[in-house]
C-alpha positions, 0 to 999 in steps of 0.5 A: 159940506159932504165931499163927493166921495162920501156922497157916492158912498151913501148914493151906492148903499141906498141903490144897492139896498134898494135894488135888493129890495126890489129884486127880492119883492119881485120874486116874492110877488112872482112866486105869489102870483103864480101860486094864486093864478095857477090854482084858479085856472089849473081845471081850465081844459087850456091851461098849461104849466108855460102858459101860467108862468108867461101870464104871471111874468108878464103882470108882475111889472104892474104890480111891482109899480104899485109897490114902489112907494113901499120899497124906497120907504123900507130901502132908506129905512134900512140904509139909514139904519145900517148906516146909524148901527156902523156908527158912519152917521155918527161920524159924518155928524162929528165932522160937520154934516148935516142930515140934510146933507147926508139925506141928499144922496138917498133924496136924489136915489129916490127921485131917480128911482121913481124916475126910472119906474115912470120912463121904463118900469111903466111902459114895461108895466102896461104892455106886459099886463095887456099881453097877460090880458091875451094869455089869460083870455087865452086860457079861460076861453070859451069855459062858460058864455054867462058874462056876470052883471057885476064883473064885466064891463058894460056899454050901450050903443045907439044907431039909427036903426038898433039900439045894442048893449054890448058885454065882455068877459075881458077888455083888450087892446086898450078897449077896442077888442073884447074878448067873449063879447055879448050883444043884445040888440033891443027892439022898439018896446026894449025888449030882447029882439036878438042876442050875439055871442061872439069870441072876439070883438074888435072895433073898425071904422064904423062897425063891429068885427064879430068872430066865431058867432052864436046867434039865439033869436026867438022862435028859431034855432041858434045860429052857428057863423065864422064872423058877422058884423054890427053897425055902430057910431062909437069912437074908439076913444069913446070906448077906450075912455069908458072900457080901458083901465088907465093903467094900460096905458104908457106913460107917453101915451097919455097926454096924447089919449088924454087930449083927443078923448078932450076933443069928443067933449070926454072928461078923460079923467081917469087917463088924466089922474093916471097921468098926473099920478105918475108924475108926482110919483119921483117926488112921492118917493123923496116924501117916503125917504123923508119919512124915513129919515124921521124914524131911522136917524136916531144913534145906535147907542140909543137904540131904534124903537121899534115903536118908531119904526112901526111908526113910519111904516105906518105914516107911510101907509097911511100916505099911500092909502090917502093917495090912493082915495084922492085918486079915486076922487080925481078919477070920479071928478069930485077933485080936479085930478092935478090936485088929487096928484099932488096935494098927498105928496106935497102934505107929506113932504111938509111933514116930513120937512118940518119933522126933520126941522124939529129934531135937528134945528130945534 
């Protein structure tokens, strides 16, 4: 039985290496994102160096959340390889400690890493992404009236008197606020009767509140209005389900959003998929650790086969790709979100446990 002191030593080694990996990737992602964002927006009149730094700093936590499975995989591989090269695992084995025992601290560390990601990093990332969208919108605002049918969100509303198609350059505040919005009001024949361009459109109780509006009507000159209103029967929950990205909703708010959306008869598949994916994340990191163990525990005198290490990286990448693919099926409703979130994790854990049983116990 492995003692507390040795278990704590293995755990601290894993925690330190994971922290260094996380910090290093964070700095690299920040530099790449800042460089890429600055190159795309430096020519805009509202661009400032400080604003670009703020946008990148606020977006990086969301990007890091996507890289967490790979951080766990590389950190586990680096930890086990370093312990092997110093013959610490050899000594542990000679003392009668099995692989299952000295893997336990790393698995516990991966589990805690996942819980910290869900409980702390995810709410911070959701808030940061929302704030970065506000800042980016201020930088880009007013550069063009064009709204692309391929990149912009679109939604259609029908009331007793009007039929309106709504588009926007960006969606803010969980779908309740639109930036550089455009409203096309249709007549009974389905032709465009009026167009309104607004810098901001906020969904209120029973109407859209528009600010800095340009109104276009056939046969008349464009008009400029400080504010305007367009009646709507859209509910905030419906708009959020259609327009809001699930990753912008913090983990602790997702259950309430799912319940409210379903009470209006909406599927809420995207929110449910995001929720179950976050719940499954800690065990996904444990699965990544088991995959790392399958390729990183050979004796140092036998050498760490580069082919096996590359295989471990490819296996982890394949698991991540499969998770994203199944998540897309869950978002579309082809697979129940619970099944789509947990199936790759369970399969990966069974694979890791089976391989280690074969290697360790025959």
